[in-house]
C-alpha positions in Angstrom: -52.9 -8.0 1.8 -49.7 -5.9 2.3 -46.3 -7.7 2.5 -44.2 -6.1 5.2 -40.2 -5.9 4.6 -38.2 -6.7 7.4 -34.8 -5.4 7.2 -31.7 -6.3 9.8 -32.0 -4.4 12.8 -35.6 -3.4 12.4 -36.5 -4.6 15.7 -33.4 -2.3 17.3 -35.0 0.7 15.5 -38.4 0.1 16.7 -37.3 -0.5 20.4 -35.1 2.5 20.6 -36.4 4.8 17.8 -33.0 5.3 16.5 -30.1 2.8 15.3 -27.8 1.9 18.1 -24.7 4.1 18.5 -21.1 2.8 18.6 -19.8 3.0 22.0 -16.8 5.5 22.8 -14.3 3.0 23.3 -14.7 1.5 19.7 -14.8 4.7 18.2 -11.3 5.6 20.2 -9.8 2.2 19.2 -10.6 2.8 15.6 -8.8 6.5 15.6 -6.1 5.0 17.6 -5.6 2.3 15.0 -5.7 4.6 12.1 -3.3 7.0 13.8 -1.0 4.3 14.1 -1.0 3.2 10.5 -0.6 6.9 9.7 2.6 7.1 11.7 3.8 4.0 10.5 3.6 5.0 6.7 5.3 8.4 7.6 8.1 6.2 9.1 8.3 4.0 6.2 8.3 6.9 3.6 10.8 8.7 5.9 13.3 5.6 5.7 12.8 5.1 2.3 13.5 8.7 1.2 16.8 8.6 3.6 17.8 5.3 2.0 17.6 6.6 -1.6 19.3 9.7 -0.5 22.3 7.8 0.9 22.9 5.5 -1.9 26.2 5.6 -3.2 26.7 7.7 -6.5 25.1 10.6 -7.9 21.9 10.8 -9.8 23.0 13.6 -12.0 26.3 11.9 -12.9 24.4 8.7 -13.8 22.0 10.6 -15.9 24.4 12.7 -17.7 27.3 10.0 -18.3 30.9 9.7 -17.6 31.9 12.5 -19.9 29.9 15.2 -18.1 31.8 18.0 -16.7 31.6 19.1 -13.0 29.8 22.3 -14.1 27.3 20.2 -16.2 26.8 18.0 -13.1 26.1 20.9 -10.9 23.9 22.8 -13.1 21.8 19.5 -13.6 21.7 18.9 -9.7 20.4 22.3 -9.3 17.7 21.6 -11.9 16.6 18.7 -10.0 16.9 20.4 -6.6 19.6 18.1 -5.3 21.5 20.8 -4.1 18.9 21.6 -1.5 19.1 20.3 2.1 17.7 16.9 3.0 14.9 18.3 4.8 13.7 20.7 2.6 13.5 18.2 -0.3 11.8 15.8 2.2 9.1 18.3 3.0 8.7 19.4 -0.6 8.2 15.7 -1.6 6.1 14.9 1.4 3.8 17.9 0.0 4.0 16.5 -3.6 2.7 13.2 -2.3 -0.4 14.7 -0.6 -1.2 16.6 -3.7 -0.6 13.8 -6.0 2.5 15.2 -7.6 5.1 12.5 -7.6 7.8 14.3 -9.3 9.9 13.4 -12.1 12.6 10.7 -12.6 16.0 11.7 -13.3 15.7 11.4 -17.1 12.7 14.0 -17.0 9.7 11.6 -17.2 6.9 12.3 -15.0 6.6 9.6 -12.3 2.8 9.5 -12.7 3.1 8.9 -16.4 5.5 5.8 -15.4 3.2 4.7 -12.8 -0.1 4.8 -14.9 1.5 2.8 -17.7 2.5 -0.2 -15.6 -0.5 -0.1 -13.4 -2.9 -2.1 -15.7 -0.7 -5.0 -16.0 0.1 -4.8 -12.2 -3.5 -4.9 -11.3 -4.0 -7.7 -13.8 -1.4 -9.9 -12.2 -2.5 -9.2 -8.6 -5.9 -9.7 -9.5 -5.1 -13.2 -11.3 -3.0 -14.3 -8.2 -6.0 -13.5 -5.8 -8.1 -15.3 -7.9 -6.0 -18.4 -8.1 -5.4 -18.2 -4.3 -9.1 -18.1 -3.7 -9.9 -21.1 -5.8 -7.0 -23.1 -4.6 -8.1 -22.4 -0.9 -11.8 -23.1 -1.6 -10.9 -26.5 -3.3 -8.4 -27.4 -0.8 -10.7 -26.6 2.0 -13.6 -28.7 0.6 -11.4 -31.7 -0.2 -10.1 -31.5 3.5 -13.6 -31.3 4.4 -15.2 -34.0 2.2 -12.3 -36.4 3.2 -14.1 -39.1 5.2 -11.3 -41.4 6.0 -9.2 -38.7 7.3 -6.0 -39.9 5.2 -5.2 -36.1 4.5 -5.1 -35.2 8.2 -2.3 -37.3 8.6 0.0 -35.5 6.4 -0.2 -32.2 8.5 0.2 -33.9 11.6 3.5 -33.5 13.2 4.8 -36.9 14.0 6.5 -37.8 17.2 9.7 -39.6 17.3 
């Protein structure tokens, strides 16, 4: 006796001979949403880059200290690329982001190294927050559902005066 496995969508495959295709409006909608999110990401990256550039102070002066001479500051700015126009630095920075090169800090430490040392603790904290949120939400929903007297429902209603 043979056992026949039935998979979801098997009736659709048997009836039409192939899996159903997505409709064109759905694909267009998904492409539109992805394009909007990409443009939003580009806008946020642009605003962050510009905001950091327009902050008061000088990164080279902050890194070298108060006793640095103007020549030392100019040489350090040149080494960091801060003497180039803003648009050129922005395009170089975006190109670096696309290739995974996040650059270096003012102190000369690669940003990828800084991020990678902090990432495990960040992921641990985010994961624990997610687990606690899920547990509290499920427990709260269970208590809310199992409350036969409805005494909890009164605490969330708006009272009219």
